[in-house]
C-alpha positions in Angstrom: 4.6 37.7 8.7 2.7 36.7 5.6 4.0 35.4 2.3 2.0 36.5 -0.7 1.7 34.3 -3.8 0.0 35.2 -7.0 -1.5 32.9 -9.6 -2.9 33.8 -12.9 -5.8 31.6 -14.1 -7.3 31.4 -17.6 -11.0 31.0 -17.3 -13.1 31.2 -20.4 -11.9 34.0 -22.5 -10.2 36.1 -19.7 -7.3 35.9 -17.3 -8.0 36.3 -13.6 -5.3 37.0 -11.0 -5.7 35.4 -7.6 -3.6 36.3 -4.6 -3.4 34.1 -1.6 -1.4 34.2 1.6 0.2 31.8 3.9 2.0 32.3 7.1 5.8 32.1 7.4 5.4 29.6 10.2 3.5 27.3 8.0 6.1 27.6 5.2 8.9 26.8 7.8 6.9 23.7 9.1 6.5 22.5 5.5 10.2 22.9 4.8 11.1 21.0 8.0 8.7 18.2 7.1 10.0 18.1 3.6 13.8 18.1 4.3 14.1 16.3 7.7 13.6 12.7 6.3 16.0 13.4 3.4 18.8 14.7 5.7 18.3 12.0 8.3 18.3 9.4 5.6 21.6 10.7 4.1 23.2 10.7 7.6 22.0 7.1 8.3 23.3 5.9 4.9 26.7 7.5 5.6 26.7 5.8 9.0 26.0 2.4 7.5 28.6 3.1 4.8 31.3 3.5 7.5 31.1 -0.2 8.2 32.4 -0.9 4.8 35.8 0.5 5.8 36.6 -2.7 7.8 37.4 -4.3 4.4 40.8 -2.6 4.3 43.4 -4.7 6.1 47.2 -4.9 5.9 48.6 -7.8 4.1 45.8 -8.1 1.5 46.4 -7.0 -2.1 44.8 -3.6 -2.9 42.6 -5.1 -5.7 41.1 -7.6 -3.2 40.5 -4.9 -0.7 38.7 -2.8 -3.3 36.5 -5.8 -4.3 35.7 -6.4 -0.6 35.0 -2.7 -0.1 32.5 -2.6 -3.1 30.8 -5.8 -1.7 30.5 -4.2 1.7 28.9 -1.2 0.1 25.9 -3.2 -1.4 23.6 -2.2 1.5 24.5 1.4 0.8 23.7 1.1 -2.9 20.3 -0.4 -1.9 19.6 2.3 0.6 20.6 5.0 -2.0 18.2 3.5 -4.5 15.4 3.6 -1.9 16.3 7.2 -1.1 16.0 8.1 -4.8 12.5 6.4 -4.9 11.5 8.2 -1.7 12.7 11.5 -3.0 10.4 11.2 -6.0 7.5 9.3 -4.5 7.4 10.1 -0.8 4.6 7.7 0.1 6.1 4.7 -1.7 9.6 5.4 -0.4 8.2 5.9 3.2 6.6 2.5 3.1 9.7 0.9 1.7 12.0 2.5 4.3 9.6 1.5 7.1 9.3 -2.1 5.9 13.1 -2.5 5.4 13.8 -1.1 8.9 11.2 -3.4 10.5 12.4 -6.5 8.5 16.1 -5.9 9.2 15.6 -5.3 12.9 15.3 -9.0 13.9 18.3 -10.0 11.7 20.5 -7.3 13.1 19.4 -8.2 16.6 20.1 -11.9 16.3 23.4 -11.5 14.5 24.6 -9.2 17.3 23.2 -11.3 20.1 25.2 -14.3 18.8 28.3 -12.2 18.6 28.1 -10.2 21.8 25.8 -12.5 24.0 24.3 -9.3 25.4 20.7 -8.4 25.0 21.2 -4.7 25.8 24.1 -4.3 23.4 22.1 -6.0 20.6 19.2 -3.7 21.3 21.4 -0.6 21.2 22.9 -1.7 17.9 19.4 -2.2 16.4 18.5 1.2 17.8 21.5 2.8 16.0 21.2 0.9 12.7 17.6 0.1 11.8 15.4 2.4 13.8 16.7 5.5 11.9 15.3 4.0 8.7 12.0 3.3 10.3 11.8 6.9 11.5 12.9 8.1 8.0 10.0 6.0 6.5 7.5 7.5 8.9 8.8 11.0 8.2 8.5 10.5 4.4 4.9 9.3 4.8 4.1 12.3 7.0 5.7 14.6 4.4 3.6 13.0 1.7 0.4 13.7 3.6 1.4 17.2 4.6 2.2 18.0 0.9 -1.2 16.5 -0.1 -3.0 18.5 2.6 -1.2 21.7 1.4 -2.5 21.1 -2.2 -6.1 20.7 -1.0 
């Protein structure tokens, strides 16, 4: 199945109409490439945000719990800011997400290794927390180049 698009170009003193086609499979591939990093990033941010819920404990005043909750959400705010950047500028956001994921991996690993004393558990936690952001970064970069290739 082909999708037809029409463009009207002003050249000199006259208008010209150009019709071009592109396959539906190509349009679907472009949509998947465009939306997969965004959806994966939102899911990963929601996953990281769940860890802020441990700030609610019985016996602590509600005002202190809300302050603790907002402090625990600081990584979420940073990741949301990166998502906004990546949404607008895919290449820059992709680089930022990849760098953040790579830089945070050793910190997350060492923190969990000291807590659990298990290499495999620490590696699994790194796999769950930081690797999705590395993948998101790579997907944003890929999306940028696919969009650039499509324009050419």
